[in-house]
Backbone bond lengths (Angstrom), bond angles and torsions (degrees), N, CA, C in turn:
res aa  C-N    CA-C-N  psi(-1)  N-CA   C-N-CA  omega(-1)  CA-C   N-CA-C  phi
1 X - - - 1.466 - - 1.523 109.54 -
2 X 1.320 116.24 136.29 1.453 120.28 179.58 1.519 110.50 -66.75
3 X 1.306 115.66 144.83 1.454 119.63 178.33 1.515 110.19 -86.90
4 X 1.315 114.65 163.77 1.451 121.61 178.85 1.515 108.45 -91.94
5 X 1.311 116.95 140.02 1.462 121.41 179.29 1.525 109.65 -63.22
6 X 1.324 116.43 117.83 1.456 120.77 -178.40 1.531 112.23 -62.11
7 X 1.340 116.95 -28.73 1.453 120.70 -174.70 1.520 112.67 -90.23
8 X 1.309 117.19 -5.13 1.458 120.15 -177.61 1.517 110.66 -68.58
9 X 1.354 117.02 126.46 1.459 119.29 179.06 1.524 111.97 -66.89
10 X 1.318 116.85 -18.04 1.468 120.08 179.77 1.508 112.73 -100.68
11 X 1.349 117.46 22.34 1.454 119.92 -173.88 1.522 112.80 -62.75
12 X 1.324 118.15 -29.38 1.461 119.69 177.32 1.528 109.66 -62.67
13 X 1.322 116.26 -43.19 1.457 120.08 178.19 1.519 111.85 -65.80
14 X 1.332 116.09 -36.98 1.463 120.06 178.84 1.524 110.08 -65.79
15 X 1.328 116.55 -43.08 1.464 120.56 178.04 1.521 110.04 -63.27
16 X 1.314 116.40 -43.61 1.463 120.10 178.58 1.528 110.35 -57.74
17 X 1.338 116.51 -46.93 1.463 120.33 -179.24 1.522 111.57 -63.23
18 X 1.325 116.58 -38.38 1.464 120.15 179.26 1.530 110.92 -64.01
19 X 1.323 116.21 -42.87 1.459 120.04 179.00 1.522 111.03 -69.58
20 X 1.322 116.01 -39.89 1.464 120.49 -179.71 1.527 110.55 -62.62
21 X 1.334 116.72 -38.54 1.461 120.70 177.69 1.521 110.41 -60.25
22 X 1.307 117.24 -35.66 1.462 120.71 178.89 1.525 112.06 -68.35
23 X 1.322 116.47 -31.67 1.460 119.06 173.47 1.526 109.38 -62.08
24 X 1.327 115.62 -43.68 1.456 120.70 -175.62 1.518 113.46 -68.79
25 X 1.320 117.22 -39.22 1.466 118.42 -174.22 1.524 113.75 -90.40
26 X 1.333 116.45 7.91 1.455 119.28 174.53 1.512 115.15 85.17
27 X 1.336 117.63 9.59 1.463 120.45 178.41 1.521 110.63 -63.25
28 X 1.331 116.20 -40.97 1.452 121.03 -178.92 1.521 110.97 -102.92
29 X 1.315 114.68 147.92 1.462 121.55 176.17 1.518 108.65 -126.70
30 X 1.304 115.89 163.22 1.455 120.66 178.84 1.523 110.36 -54.54
31 X 1.338 115.19 131.86 1.458 120.47 178.66 1.510 115.25 91.57
32 X 1.344 117.73 -9.89 1.464 119.96 178.38 1.526 110.48 -65.21
33 X 1.321 116.10 135.55 1.455 120.67 178.35 1.529 109.76 -82.68
34 X 1.336 116.88 139.56 1.457 122.09 178.34 1.521 108.34 -114.76
35 X 1.313 116.94 87.68 1.478 120.75 -176.51 1.526 111.67 -73.25
36 X 1.293 114.74 125.27 1.466 121.41 -175.24 1.522 112.39 -58.57
37 X 1.326 117.47 -48.42 1.459 121.10 -176.09 1.527 111.40 -65.04
38 X 1.327 116.75 -43.41 1.462 120.58 -178.62 1.524 111.08 -65.98
39 X 1.322 117.00 -39.81 1.461 120.44 178.78 1.525 111.17 -65.81
40 X 1.329 115.58 -40.34 1.469 119.50 179.23 1.523 110.56 -61.20
41 X 1.331 116.32 -43.59 1.464 120.25 179.60 1.527 110.99 -66.11
42 X 1.313 116.43 -42.96 1.463 121.22 -178.43 1.524 112.47 -63.97
43 X 1.341 116.09 -40.86 1.460 120.91 -178.11 1.528 112.91 -86.45
44 X 1.313 117.02 -8.51 1.458 120.16 177.58 1.505 113.59 73.46
45 X 1.340 116.89 36.57 1.461 121.48 178.88 1.514 108.97 -129.62
46 X 1.323 115.93 171.92 1.454 119.30 173.85 1.528 108.50 -75.45
47 X 1.302 116.40 172.53 1.471 119.44 -178.52 1.523 111.75 -73.77
48 X 1.329 117.83 -19.66 1.471 119.81 -175.79 1.528 113.23 -61.56
49 X 1.350 119.86 -52.88 1.467 117.83 179.05 1.517 113.28 -64.55
50 X 1.334 117.85 -30.24 1.466 120.41 176.17 1.517 109.61 -66.28
51 X 1.344 115.66 -45.56 1.465 119.79 179.36 1.530 110.68 -60.79
52 X 1.329 116.57 -41.35 1.464 120.40 -179.59 1.536 111.32 -68.68
53 X 1.338 116.74 -39.52 1.466 119.92 178.53 1.520 110.81 -65.92
54 X 1.319 117.54 -41.50 1.455 121.00 178.14 1.529 110.67 -67.14
55 X 1.339 116.30 -34.16 1.458 119.78 176.02 1.522 111.54 -63.21
56 X 1.321 115.51 -39.66 1.464 119.95 176.65 1.522 110.76 -64.31
57 X 1.327 116.18 -41.95 1.464 120.07 178.82 1.526 111.29 -66.22
58 X 1.317 115.83 -33.79 1.457 120.65 177.39 1.517 110.09 -64.26
59 X 1.332 117.06 -43.83 1.458 121.51 179.13 1.528 111.56 -64.61
60 X 1.326 116.60 -30.32 1.465 120.90 -178.57 1.524 112.87 -88.47
61 X 1.337 116.82 -3.78 1.456 119.78 178.27 1.514 114.84 83.75
62 X 1.338 117.66 9.19 1.463 120.18 179.87 1.526 111.80 -76.70
63 X 1.324 115.97 -29.35 1.459 121.41 176.20 1.525 108.15 -130.05
64 X 1.326 115.32 161.47 1.468 120.59 179.11 1.529 108.78 -131.15
65 X 1.339 117.23 154.02 1.471 119.66 179.98 1.522 111.29 -63.49
66 X 1.305 115.28 146.53 1.461 122.14 175.37 1.519 107.37 -150.10
67 X 1.316 115.66 170.92 1.464 119.15 177.52 1.522 109.17 -58.00
68 X 1.301 116.27 129.78 1.462 123.08 178.14 1.536 112.65 61.87
69 X 1.334 116.96 39.94 1.463 118.85 174.00 1.507 114.35 132.10
70 X 1.341 116.13 -140.23 1.453 121.26 -177.76 1.525 109.61 -133.22
71 X 1.335 114.99 158.97 1.467 121.10 174.97 1.521 108.12 -129.01
72 X 1.324 116.07 159.32 1.458 121.41 177.93 1.522 109.26 -64.43
73 X 1.318 116.01 129.35 1.462 121.02 -176.70 1.522 110.83 -70.41
74 X 1.309 115.37 146.86 1.454 121.32 175.35 1.517 109.78 -113.80
75 X 1.318 116.39 157.94 1.457 122.05 177.22 1.522 108.50 -125.59
76 X 1.336 116.01 139.78 1.456 117.49 176.92 1.534 109.68 -75.97
77 X 1.312 115.88 174.13 1.464 120.54 -172.72 1.526 112.32 -61.72
78 X 1.323 117.04 -40.69 1.468 119.84 179.73 1.524 110.96 -64.14
79 X 1.324 116.19 -40.97 1.465 119.94 179.63 1.526 110.47 -65.24
80 X 1.325 116.87 -39.88 1.458 119.82 179.14 1.527 111.16 -66.19
81 X 1.320 117.12 -39.17 1.468 119.66 176.84 1.523 110.17 -61.49
82 X 1.325 115.83 -42.74 1.467 119.85 179.80 1.529 110.52 -63.66
83 X 1.332 116.09 -38.46 1.453 120.01 -179.76 1.529 111.37 -70.26
84 X 1.325 116.95 -38.24 1.457 120.54 174.57 1.532 110.38 -60.20
85 X 1.338 115.88 -43.74 1.467 119.97 -179.79 1.524 110.55 -62.36
86 X 1.322 115.63 -42.33 1.468 120.04 178.01 1.520 110.60 -63.14
87 X 1.338 116.16 -42.29 1.459 119.34 179.31 1.535 110.69 -62.77
88 X 1.327 116.53 -38.35 1.462 119.42 178.70 1.516 111.72 -60.14
89 X 1.328 116.37 -46.24 1.467 120.31 178.28 1.527 111.04 -64.88
90 X 1.324 115.82 -41.27 1.466 121.43 -178.21 1.528 110.89 -63.89
91 X 1.330 116.42 -46.07 1.460 119.46 -178.16 1.524 111.50 -73.81
92 X 1.331 116.61 -32.57 1.458 118.13 175.23 1.517 111.14 -61.95
93 X 1.327 115.64 -44.84 1.466 120.98 -179.66 1.523 111.18 -65.35
94 X 1.335 116.10 -46.93 1.464 118.92 -177.60 1.526 111.44 -67.10
95 X 1.324 117.41 -35.54 1.463 120.44 178.39 1.525 110.57 -67.75
96 X 1.326 116.04 -37.17 1.464 119.98 175.86 1.530 110.26 -62.76
97 X 1.333 116.65 -45.24 1.461 120.42 179.39 1.533 111.12 -61.63
98 X 1.316 115.75 -42.28 1.468 119.73 -179.49 1.525 110.59 -65.46
99 X 1.323 116.97 -40.48 1.469 120.25 178.28 1.523 110.86 -64.23
100 X 1.316 116.70 -39.08 1.464 120.31 177.57 1.518 110.65 -62.55
101 X 1.321 116.61 -43.03 1.466 120.52 178.38 1.534 110.56 -65.39
102 X 1.321 115.69 -35.91 1.464 119.63 178.01 1.523 110.62 -64.54
103 X 1.331 116.62 -41.79 1.471 120.71 -179.11 1.526 111.69 -66.90
104 X 1.336 115.78 -22.27 1.462 120.96 179.16 1.530 112.08 -92.74
105 X 1.325 116.37 3.42 1.457 120.85 179.39 1.509 113.93 72.85
106 X 1.335 117.10 25.72 1.461 121.27 -175.91 1.529 113.14 -94.69
107 X 1.322 116.72 0.01 1.459 120.18 -179.53 1.528 109.02 -117.34
108 X 1.317 115.89 129.80 1.465 121.41 -174.76 1.528 111.74 -71.28
109 X 1.318 117.22 150.27 1.469 121.07 176.95 1.523 113.07 -56.00
110 X 1.334 116.63 -32.80 1.467 120.02 -179.85 1.518 111.29 -60.71
111 X 1.333 116.53 -33.52 1.467 120.04 179.21 1.523 110.06 -65.54
112 X 1.306 117.62 -43.33 1.456 120.97 179.34 1.532 110.79 -63.45
113 X 1.327 116.57 -37.33 1.462 119.71 177.39 1.522 110.61 -64.57
114 X 1.333 115.48 -41.89 1.463 119.10 179.15 1.521 110.99 -64.95
115 X 1.326 116.68 -40.23 1.461 120.52 178.62 1.523 110.53 -62.15
116 X 1.327 116.57 -45.00 1.462 120.95 179.38 1.521 110.77 -63.39
117 X 1.322 117.25 -42.63 1.465 121.42 178.64 1.527 110.66 -62.57
118 X 1.337 116.62 -39.56 1.457 120.79 179.28 1.529 110.31 -63.86
119 X 1.342 116.39 -42.28 1.462 120.61 178.16 1.523 110.49 -63.49
120 X 1.318 116.95 -39.81 1.461 121.10 179.54 1.521 111.59 -68.64
121 X 1.323 116.52 -38.52 1.467 120.67 178.28 1.528 110.07 -64.15
122 X 1.322 116.19 -39.63 1.457 120.13 178.19 1.527 109.87 -63.38
123 X 1.330 116.41 -47.75 1.460 120.59 -179.11 1.533 110.80 -60.54
124 X 1.318 117.29 -41.11 1.469 121.41 179.40 1.521 110.93 -65.29
125 X 1.325 116.50 -42.53 1.463 120.42 179.67 1.516 110.80 -64.16
126 X 1.330 116.79 -38.17 1.466 120.96 177.54 1.524 109.96 -63.46
127 X 1.320 116.29 -45.90 1.463 120.96 179.87 1.524 111.49 -60.71
128 X 1.342 116.11 -38.28 1.462 121.34 -178.23 1.529 112.97 -83.34
129 X 1.334 116.65 -6.94 1.456 120.20 -179.21 1.511 113.89 72.69
130 X 1.328 116.50 24.31 1.473 121.45 -179.40 1.527 108.28 -92.52
131 X 1.345 116.28 93.11 1.464 120.23 -174.07 1.518 112.46 -65.72
132 X 1.324 116.96 -38.24 1.471 119.78 -178.68 1.523 110.27 -63.59
133 X 1.349 117.00 -49.13 1.469 120.50 179.08 1.515 111.27 -64.22
134 X 1.336 116.00 -36.87 1.468 119.67 178.96 1.520 110.50 -63.89
135 X 1.331 116.16 -42.68 1.462 120.39 179.23 1.522 110.65 -63.42
136 X 1.318 117.24 -44.64 1.466 120.97 -178.30 1.531 111.24 -65.41
137 X 1.326 118.09 -44.84 1.461 120.45 -178.97 1.521 111.08 -70.83
138 X 1.325 116.92 -31.53 1.460 120.36 176.15 1.526 110.29 -64.14
139 X 1.330 116.27 -46.86 1.459 120.53 178.50 1.530 110.76 -62.22
140 X 1.325 115.88 -40.25 1.462 119.97 -179.51 1.522 110.72 -63.16
141 X 1.312 117.06 -42.26 1.461 121.86 179.71 1.530 110.63 -58.79
142 X 1.312 116.07 -50.90 1.466 120.03 -177.90 1.525 111.66 -67.54
143 X 1.320 116.78 -39.35 1.458 120.33 -179.63 1.522 111.56 -65.50
144 X 1.325 117.36 -39.26 1.465 121.00 176.81 1.525 110.84 -55.18
145 X 1.311 116.05 -46.22 1.467 120.85 -177.13 1.524 110.85 -65.72
146 X 1.322 115.73 -46.19 1.463 119.73 -178.20 1.527 110.85 -63.87
147 X 1.323 117.10 -44.63 1.465 119.77 -178.19 1.524 112.00 -66.57
148 X 1.330 117.40 -27.96 1.464 120.63 179.36 1.526 112.42 -76.56
149 X 1.346 116.54 -6.74 1.468 119.88 -179.48 1.520 111.90 -67.89
150 X 1.344 116.00 -23.10 1.456 119.66 -179.33 1.513 113.91 80.92
151 X 1.338 117.27 8.41 1.463 121.11 -178.42 1.523 109.15 -113.08
152 X 1.323 117.20 105.98 1.461 121.49 -174.45 1.524 112.56 -65.15
153 X 1.333 117.66 -28.55 1.459 120.36 -179.52 1.528 110.80 -72.77
154 X 1.321 116.33 -36.94 1.456 121.22 175.53 1.526 109.98 -65.43
155 X 1.322 116.22 -41.57 1.466 121.03 179.41 1.523 110.44 -60.86
156 X 1.321 117.23 -44.79 1.459 121.03 -179.13 1.524 111.21 -65.67
157 X 1.330 116.84 -43.89 1.467 120.89 -179.92 1.526 110.54 -64.35
158 X 1.329 116.68 -38.66 1.462 120.62 179.84 1.527 110.19 -66.28
159 X 1.303 117.10 -42.97 1.470 121.03 179.99 1.522 110.61 -57.89
160 X 1.304 116.53 -45.36 1.460 120.57 -179.36 1.527 111.26 -67.04
161 X 1.327 115.82 -40.95 1.462 120.30 -178.77 1.521 111.42 -65.32
162 X 1.333 116.27 -44.58 1.453 121.00 -179.64 1.525 111.17 -61.77
163 X 1.328 116.72 -40.17 1.460 119.85 179.73 1.522 111.10 -61.29
164 X 1.331 117.06 -38.91 1.466 120.59 -179.84 1.527 112.40 -72.22
165 X 1.331 116.41 -28.89 1.468 120.98 -177.21 1.524 113.56 -94.64
166 X 1.316 117.22 -1.87 1.472 120.27 -169.22 1.523 113.18 -55.88
167 X 1.310 117.97 -43.08 1.461 120.17 -176.72 1.527 110.64 -63.47
168 X 1.331 117.64 -48.94 1.463 119.92 -179.09 1.521 111.58 -67.29
169 X 1.351 117.60 -34.76 1.462 120.34 177.53 1.517 110.34 -64.05
170 X 1.315 116.54 -42.51 1.458 120.55 178.86 1.519 110.61 -62.47
171 X 1.326 117.07 -43.54 1.450 120.43 179.08 1.524 111.39 -63.22
172 X 1.335 116.78 -36.74 1.460 119.73 177.64 1.518 111.40 -55.67
173 X 1.326 116.65 -39.50 1.460 120.61 -175.38 1.521 112.45 -73.13
174 X 1.332 117.05 -6.59 1.454 119.47 173.53 1.528 110.80 -75.96
175 X 1.326 117.03 -14.38 1.462 121.46 176.93 1.528 107.92 -85.70
176 X 1.331 116.16 108.09 1.466 120.91 -172.19 1.518 112.69 -59.17
177 X 1.329 117.04 -42.40 1.473 119.36 -178.14 1.524 111.01 -63.29
178 X 1.344 115.94 -43.16 1.454 118.86 179.49 1.524 111.53 -67.53
179 X 1.324 116.68 -40.66 1.466 119.92 -179.79 1.527 110.72 -59.89
180 X 1.330 116.76 -41.20 1.473 119.99 178.09 1.525 110.63 -66.93
181 X 1.333 116.49 -40.06 1.461 119.81 178.86 1.524 110.48 -67.40
182 X 1.323 116.77 -37.75 1.468 120.52 177.66 1.526 110.46 -61.33
183 X 1.324 116.49 -40.09 1.464 120.32 178.44 1.527 110.62 -63.29
184 X 1.323 116.19 -40.47 1.470 119.75 178.06 1.533 110.44 -63.65
185 X 1.334 115.73 -42.53 1.463 119.81 -179.27 1.524 111.65 -66.75
186 X 1.307 117.24 -34.94 1.468 119.85 175.63 1.524 110.15 -57.73
187 X 1.327 115.98 -42.13 1.460 119.94 179.15 1.515 112.04 -61.64
188 X 1.321 116.66 -41.61 1.464 120.72 179.69 1.528 111.02 -65.61
189 X 1.322 116.61 -41.90 1.464 120.59 179.20 1.527 110.22 -63.83
190 X 1.331 116.38 -43.98 1.464 120.62 179.27 1.527 110.78 -61.00
191 X 1.329 117.28 -40.69 1.471 121.07 178.84 1.524 111.37 -63.71
192 X 1.337 116.11 -43.47 1.467 119.91 -179.73 1.524 110.78 -64.19
193 X 1.314 116.76 -37.61 1.460 120.28 177.94 1.521 110.84 -67.64
194 X 1.311 116.76 -40.72 1.465 120.44 179.33 1.522 110.91 -63.27
195 X 1.321 115.92 -34.86 1.464 120.69 179.42 1.520 112.22 -82.09
196 X 1.343 116.92 -12.49 1.451 120.64 179.18 1.513 114.09 71.70
197 X 1.337 116.59 25.18 1.474 120.51 179.58 1.528 108.41 -89.83
198 X 1.311 116.28 93.31 1.459 122.30 -171.41 1.522 113.37 -61.72
199 X 1.327 117.56 -45.14 1.462 120.26 -177.28 1.516 111.19 -64.08
200 X 1.318 117.11 -44.03 1.465 120.88 179.44 1.518 111.38 -67.87
201 X 1.318 117.05 -40.16 1.469 120.46 178.69 1.524 110.50 -61.78
202 X 1.325 116.45 -43.19 1.466 120.53 178.18 1.522 110.79 -62.52
203 X 1.333 117.20 -44.96 1.470 121.35 -179.09 1.525 110.78 -60.83
204 X 1.318 116.46 -44.87 1.462 120.74 -178.59 1.531 111.58 -65.37
205 X 1.335 115.96 -40.83 1.464 119.70 -179.25 1.524 110.97 -65.37
206 X 1.305 117.42 -43.70 1.469 120.99 179.64 1.522 110.94 -65.76
207 X 1.337 116.72 -40.82 1.465 120.71 179.48 1.528 110.50 -64.98
208 X 1.312 115.94 -36.97 1.468 121.42 179.92 1.526 110.89 -60.13
209 X 1.322 117.07 -45.28 1.461 120.13 -179.66 1.531 110.67 -72.43
210 X 1.329 118.01 -35.79 1.470 119.80 176.24 1.527 110.66 -61.40
211 X 1.320 116.64 -40.68 1.460 120.12 178.26 1.528 110.97 -64.67
212 X 1.330 116.40 -39.40 1.459 120.55 177.71 1.525 110.38 -62.20
213 X 1.332 117.07 -38.92 1.459 120.98 179.46 1.520 110.50 -66.89
214 X 1.332 117.95 -37.06 1.451 120.52 178.70 1.531 110.90 -64.82
215 X 1.331 116.48 -37.19 1.453 119.94 176.97 1.529 109.80 -65.24
216 X 1.313 115.69 -43.16 1.466 120.12 177.93 1.533 110.30 -60.09
217 X 1.318 117.70 -42.25 1.466 121.19 -179.19 1.513 111.50 -64.63
218 X 1.336 115.87 -21.80 1.457 119.22 -179.97 1.513 113.98 -84.51
219 X 1.343 117.62 -4.11 1.473 121.10 -179.61 1.525 110.10 -62.26
């Protein structure tokens, strides 16, 4: 793993992003301890930016205090259901906004190509049984759509929500039938966005997250 530049004035943000990426790709699970000294050595930075990044995560609820540091926060089943429901509304809204911008010609063709490539990468990873790649391409697909909405507050809320749901989302993709269905739904969402049909894009996005929640409830 590449180290973080010790002299970078933004090293706290870099450390935060590195740790946040681990939440997304399933490296961390609920209850995992995040030792400050070990992380600093691993990332090649002093303990100060690690301490500051963990402090930020503590304020956001991603980690909780524990003896000798912090551990990855866990959510009970009711809280996860509530978060899934919130994500469904959030992604439905952001997908609608993105479709509206697409219909107005405000989104470049390159973005649509990237979205299609992301959907294809996810489908390929599912076929190959590569859960890590599937998780990463799945997150990329959803993040592309949210960021294209043009609403910075939606983007921030989505980032926080995804980080809290990362473990359960990753586990969902271990279900082969759901992973294949998710890939199919990604294609439908991408098509609706390309056509600029805001109402249909919103409906598909909300249904996609509801289906993901049903799979989670079946665990």
